[in-house]
C-alpha positions as CSV (number, residue, x, y, z in Angstrom):
1,M,0.0,0.0,0.0
2,S,1.4,3.4,-1.0
3,S,2.1,6.0,1.7
4,G,-0.6,8.3,0.2
5,K,-3.2,5.6,0.6
6,K,-2.0,4.9,4.2
7,Q,-2.3,8.6,5.0
8,N,-5.8,8.7,3.5
9,L,-6.9,5.7,5.5
10,K,-5.5,7.1,8.7
11,A,-7.2,10.5,8.1
12,E,-10.5,8.7,7.2
13,K,-10.4,6.7,10.5
14,E,-9.6,9.9,12.4
15,L,-12.4,11.7,10.7
16,Q,-14.9,8.9,11.6
17,R,-13.6,8.8,15.2
18,A,-13.9,12.5,15.6
19,F,-17.6,12.5,14.6
20,K,-18.4,9.5,16.7
21,T,-16.9,11.1,19.9
22,N,-17.9,14.7,19.4
23,K,-20.4,15.5,22.2
24,D,-22.4,18.0,20.0
25,L,-22.6,15.8,16.9
26,R,-22.4,12.1,17.9
27,S,-26.1,11.7,18.5
28,Y,-26.9,12.5,14.8
29,G,-25.0,9.5,13.4
30,L,-23.5,11.6,10.6
31,R,-21.7,9.7,7.8
32,T,-18.3,10.7,6.6
33,E,-16.2,9.6,3.7
34,L,-12.7,10.7,2.7
35,S,-11.2,10.4,-0.7
36,G,-8.1,12.1,-2.0
37,G,-8.1,14.7,0.8
38,E,-11.8,15.6,0.3
39,A,-14.2,14.8,3.1
40,R,-17.9,14.3,2.3
41,L,-20.3,14.8,5.2
42,Q,-23.9,13.4,5.1
43,G,-26.8,13.2,7.5
44,V,-29.3,15.4,9.3
45,V,-28.9,17.9,12.1
46,D,-31.3,20.3,13.9
47,T,-29.6,23.7,13.4
48,L,-27.2,25.5,11.1
49,I,-24.7,26.0,13.9
50,E,-24.4,22.1,14.1
51,K,-23.9,21.9,10.4
52,E,-21.1,24.5,10.6
53,R,-19.5,22.7,13.6
54,A,-19.4,19.5,11.4
55,T,-17.5,21.4,8.7
56,A,-15.1,22.9,11.2
57,L,-14.5,19.5,12.8
58,A,-13.7,17.9,9.5
59,Q,-11.4,20.7,8.5
60,S,-9.5,20.2,11.8
61,I,-8.4,16.6,10.8
62,P,-4.9,16.4,9.3
63,G,-5.2,15.1,5.7
64,V,-8.5,16.8,5.1
65,E,-8.0,19.5,2.4
66,K,-11.5,20.1,1.3
67,V,-15.0,19.5,2.9
68,E,-18.2,18.9,1.0
69,N,-20.9,19.4,3.5
70,A,-24.1,17.7,2.3
71,I,-25.7,17.6,5.8
72,S,-29.4,18.7,5.8
73,I,-31.0,20.8,8.5
74,S,-34.4,19.5,9.7
75,T,-36.8,20.4,12.4
76,D,-39.3,18.0,14.2
77,G,-42.1,19.3,12.0
78,P,-43.1,22.4,10.0
79,I,-41.9,25.7,11.4
80,T,-43.2,29.1,10.1
81,D,-41.2,32.1,9.3
82,G,-42.8,33.8,12.4
83,E,-41.6,31.0,14.6
84,V,-38.1,31.1,13.1
85,E,-38.0,34.9,13.7
86,F,-39.1,34.4,17.3
87,E,-36.4,31.8,17.9
88,V,-33.7,34.0,16.3
89,F,-34.9,36.9,18.4
90,E,-34.5,34.8,21.6
91,E,-31.0,33.7,20.5
92,L,-30.0,37.4,19.8
93,A,-31.4,38.4,23.1
94,K,-29.3,35.8,24.9
95,A,-26.1,36.8,23.2
96,P,-24.3,39.3,25.4
97,E,-22.3,40.8,22.4
98,V,-25.5,41.6,20.5
99,N,-27.8,44.6,21.1
100,P,-31.2,43.7,19.7
101,Q,-31.8,47.4,19.1
102,H,-28.9,47.4,16.7
103,I,-29.5,44.0,14.9
104,W,-32.7,42.1,14.3
105,A,-33.8,39.4,11.8
106,E,-36.4,38.5,9.2
107,S,-37.0,35.0,7.9
108,H,-38.1,33.8,4.5
109,G,-38.4,30.1,4.0
110,G,-35.5,29.3,6.4
111,T,-33.3,32.0,5.1
112,V,-32.7,34.5,7.9
113,I,-31.7,38.1,6.9
114,L,-29.9,40.0,9.6
115,K,-30.8,43.7,9.5
116,G,-29.9,46.8,11.4
117,E,-26.9,49.0,12.0
118,T,-23.9,48.8,14.3
119,S,-20.4,50.2,14.5
120,R,-18.9,46.9,15.6
121,R,-18.0,44.1,13.2
122,E,-17.8,41.7,16.2
123,E,-21.5,42.4,16.9
124,I,-22.4,41.3,13.4
125,E,-20.5,38.1,13.7
126,A,-21.9,37.4,17.2
127,A,-25.4,38.0,15.7
128,R,-24.7,35.5,12.9
129,R,-23.5,32.9,15.4
130,A,-26.5,33.4,17.6
131,A,-29.0,33.2,14.7
132,A,-27.4,30.0,13.6
133,K,-28.5,28.3,16.8
134,A,-32.2,28.9,16.2
135,R,-34.4,26.0,14.8
136,G,-35.5,26.4,11.2
137,V,-32.5,28.5,10.1
138,K,-31.0,27.0,6.9
139,E,-29.0,30.1,5.7
140,I,-28.1,33.5,7.0
141,L,-27.7,36.6,4.9
142,N,-26.2,39.8,6.4
143,E,-27.7,43.1,5.5
144,V,-26.5,44.9,8.7
145,K,-24.9,48.2,7.9
146,L,-21.6,49.0,9.5
147,K,-21.6,52.6,10.5
148,E,-18.6,54.8,11.5
149,P,-18.1,55.1,15.2
150,P,-19.0,58.6,16.5
151,A,-16.2,61.1,16.2
152,T,-14.2,61.7,19.4
153,L,-13.2,65.2,20.6
154,E,-9.7,64.5,19.4
155,D,-11.0,63.6,15.9
156,I,-13.0,66.8,15.7
157,F,-10.0,68.9,16.9
158,H,-7.7,67.4,14.2
159,S,-10.3,67.8,11.6
160,Q,-10.7,71.5,12.5
161,V,-6.9,72.0,12.5
162,R,-6.7,70.5,9.0
163,N,-9.6,72.8,7.8
164,D,-7.9,75.9,9.3
165,K,-4.6,75.0,7.5
166,E,-6.4,74.5,4.2
167,N,-8.2,77.8,4.5
168,S,-5.1,79.9,5.3
């Protein structure tokens, strides 16, 4: 057996072991295959965050160069856009890094659109992570506007000095 095939087999066993022992994913019985450095993931999970965790777990295995995530997201029955929005709102409210007055969400067929305005990129990413925990979310689009932070007194002073120099 060539060393490349041995490495692929070792990586495939490590990939399968990782999914069988991961506390967040093991109960789903996800299927994994590895061929030529490309991992293929299959199965069903409850939330988008779990699907994203599966991708991250596969990418962490030495020998995995690419991940094709064919995992589906399913709920225990039909869920309306209003219910998805309510669950996303609850997750946003629980996230200490997110101010629900800055960022909120709309849902259309499992696609959640984050809306609002903030001056912090970290708040947008925290809102995306929080929304991914809600049931029924299959995809997240970001329409949050990143605004400039308010000018400090020092910024105003330096701006005025530049204006004075230009006008003299």
